Biotite code that builds the C-alpha atoms (Angstrom):
import biotite.structure as struc

atoms = struc.array([
    struc.Atom([-22.666, 10.351, -11.869], chain_id="A", res_id=1, res_name="MET", atom_name="CA", element="C"),
    struc.Atom([-20.812, 10.597, -8.677], chain_id="A", res_id=2, res_name="LEU", atom_name="CA", element="C"),
    struc.Atom([-23.715, 10.944, -6.446], chain_id="A", res_id=3, res_name="ASN", atom_name="CA", element="C"),
    struc.Atom([-24.855, 7.570, -7.795], chain_id="A", res_id=4, res_name="HIS", atom_name="CA", element="C"),
    struc.Atom([-21.664, 5.875, -6.344], chain_id="A", res_id=5, res_name="TYR", atom_name="CA", element="C"),
    struc.Atom([-21.433, 7.938, -2.921], chain_id="A", res_id=6, res_name="ILE", atom_name="CA", element="C"),
    struc.Atom([-24.969, 7.003, -2.474], chain_id="A", res_id=7, res_name="GLU", atom_name="CA", element="C"),
    struc.Atom([-24.215, 3.414, -3.375], chain_id="A", res_id=8, res_name="GLU", atom_name="CA", element="C"),
    struc.Atom([-21.231, 3.405, -1.074], chain_id="A", res_id=9, res_name="LEU", atom_name="CA", element="C"),
    struc.Atom([-23.229, 5.010, 1.793], chain_id="A", res_id=10, res_name="ASN", atom_name="CA", element="C"),
    struc.Atom([-25.924, 2.193, 1.493], chain_id="A", res_id=11, res_name="ASN", atom_name="CA", element="C"),
    struc.Atom([-23.371, -0.319, 1.772], chain_id="A", res_id=12, res_name="ILE", atom_name="CA", element="C"),
    struc.Atom([-21.949, 1.208, 5.032], chain_id="A", res_id=13, res_name="PHE", atom_name="CA", element="C"),
    struc.Atom([-25.257, 1.452, 6.130], chain_id="A", res_id=14, res_name="LEU", atom_name="CA", element="C"),
    struc.Atom([-26.246, -2.294, 5.641], chain_id="A", res_id=15, res_name="GLU", atom_name="CA", element="C"),
    struc.Atom([-23.003, -3.137, 7.186], chain_id="A", res_id=16, res_name="LYS", atom_name="CA", element="C"),
    struc.Atom([-24.020, -1.173, 10.364], chain_id="A", res_id=17, res_name="LEU", atom_name="CA", element="C"),
    struc.Atom([-26.679, -3.610, 10.996], chain_id="A", res_id=18, res_name="GLU", atom_name="CA", element="C"),
    struc.Atom([-24.072, -6.524, 10.907], chain_id="A", res_id=19, res_name="PHE", atom_name="CA", element="C"),
    struc.Atom([-21.682, -5.102, 13.692], chain_id="A", res_id=20, res_name="ILE", atom_name="CA", element="C"),
    struc.Atom([-21.929, -7.718, 16.373], chain_id="A", res_id=21, res_name="GLU", atom_name="CA", element="C"),
    struc.Atom([-18.360, -7.474, 18.020], chain_id="A", res_id=22, res_name="SER", atom_name="CA", element="C"),
    struc.Atom([-15.708, -4.575, 18.506], chain_id="A", res_id=23, res_name="VAL", atom_name="CA", element="C"),
    struc.Atom([-13.822, -6.303, 15.919], chain_id="A", res_id=24, res_name="GLU", atom_name="CA", element="C"),
    struc.Atom([-16.859, -5.917, 13.618], chain_id="A", res_id=25, res_name="ASP", atom_name="CA", element="C"),
    struc.Atom([-16.940, -2.350, 14.300], chain_id="A", res_id=26, res_name="TYR", atom_name="CA", element="C"),
    struc.Atom([-12.951, -1.653, 14.194], chain_id="A", res_id=27, res_name="LEU", atom_name="CA", element="C"),
    struc.Atom([-13.262, -3.307, 10.475], chain_id="A", res_id=28, res_name="MET", atom_name="CA", element="C"),
    struc.Atom([-15.814, -1.014, 9.183], chain_id="A", res_id=29, res_name="LEU", atom_name="CA", element="C"),
    struc.Atom([-14.332, 2.251, 11.137], chain_id="A", res_id=30, res_name="LYS", atom_name="CA", element="C"),
    struc.Atom([-11.202, 1.309, 9.264], chain_id="A", res_id=31, res_name="ASN", atom_name="CA", element="C"),
    struc.Atom([-12.658, 1.027, 5.822], chain_id="A", res_id=32, res_name="GLN", atom_name="CA", element="C"),
    struc.Atom([-14.483, 4.037, 6.473], chain_id="A", res_id=33, res_name="ILE", atom_name="CA", element="C"),
    struc.Atom([-11.279, 6.018, 7.364], chain_id="A", res_id=34, res_name="GLU", atom_name="CA", element="C"),
    struc.Atom([-9.589, 4.514, 4.445], chain_id="A", res_id=35, res_name="GLU", atom_name="CA", element="C"),
    struc.Atom([-12.238, 5.492, 2.013], chain_id="A", res_id=36, res_name="LEU", atom_name="CA", element="C"),
    struc.Atom([-11.952, 9.020, 3.546], chain_id="A", res_id=37, res_name="ASN", atom_name="CA", element="C"),
    struc.Atom([-8.292, 8.987, 2.967], chain_id="A", res_id=38, res_name="ASN", atom_name="CA", element="C"),
    struc.Atom([-9.143, 8.264, -0.871], chain_id="A", res_id=39, res_name="HIS", atom_name="CA", element="C"),
    struc.Atom([-11.538, 11.314, -0.851], chain_id="A", res_id=40, res_name="TYR", atom_name="CA", element="C"),
    struc.Atom([-8.876, 13.563, 0.632], chain_id="A", res_id=41, res_name="LYS", atom_name="CA", element="C"),
    struc.Atom([-6.425, 12.356, -1.777], chain_id="A", res_id=42, res_name="ASP", atom_name="CA", element="C"),
    struc.Atom([-8.892, 12.964, -4.927], chain_id="A", res_id=43, res_name="LEU", atom_name="CA", element="C"),
    struc.Atom([-9.447, 16.735, -3.530], chain_id="A", res_id=44, res_name="SER", atom_name="CA", element="C"),
    struc.Atom([-5.743, 17.277, -3.484], chain_id="A", res_id=45, res_name="LYS", atom_name="CA", element="C"),
    struc.Atom([-5.473, 16.184, -6.838], chain_id="A", res_id=46, res_name="LEU", atom_name="CA", element="C"),
    struc.Atom([-8.449, 18.501, -7.908], chain_id="A", res_id=47, res_name="LEU", atom_name="CA", element="C"),
    struc.Atom([-6.738, 21.400, -6.106], chain_id="A", res_id=48, res_name="ASP", atom_name="CA", element="C"),
    struc.Atom([-3.541, 20.846, -7.789], chain_id="A", res_id=49, res_name="LYS", atom_name="CA", element="C"),
    struc.Atom([-5.423, 20.791, -11.167], chain_id="A", res_id=50, res_name="ARG", atom_name="CA", element="C"),
    struc.Atom([-6.951, 23.946, -10.640], chain_id="A", res_id=51, res_name="LEU", atom_name="CA", element="C"),
    struc.Atom([-3.704, 25.475, -9.415], chain_id="A", res_id=52, res_name="LEU", atom_name="CA", element="C"),
    struc.Atom([-2.224, 24.458, -13.052], chain_id="A", res_id=53, res_name="GLU", atom_name="CA", element="C"),
    struc.Atom([-5.139, 25.702, -14.793], chain_id="A", res_id=54, res_name="ILE", atom_name="CA", element="C"),
    struc.Atom([-4.905, 29.112, -13.261], chain_id="A", res_id=55, res_name="PHE", atom_name="CA", element="C"),
])
């Protein structure tokens, strides 16, 4: 299930790569990717925390 969403996000970012025409476009996309990455890190930490609660 998650793989589908990850694949969709990857496709969205790959499409956006085609429209980079300036440094501003690049920086905007780079910022969005970093933000998404931070959310993944937060989710990973929550998952680790849950594992510690279980065991």
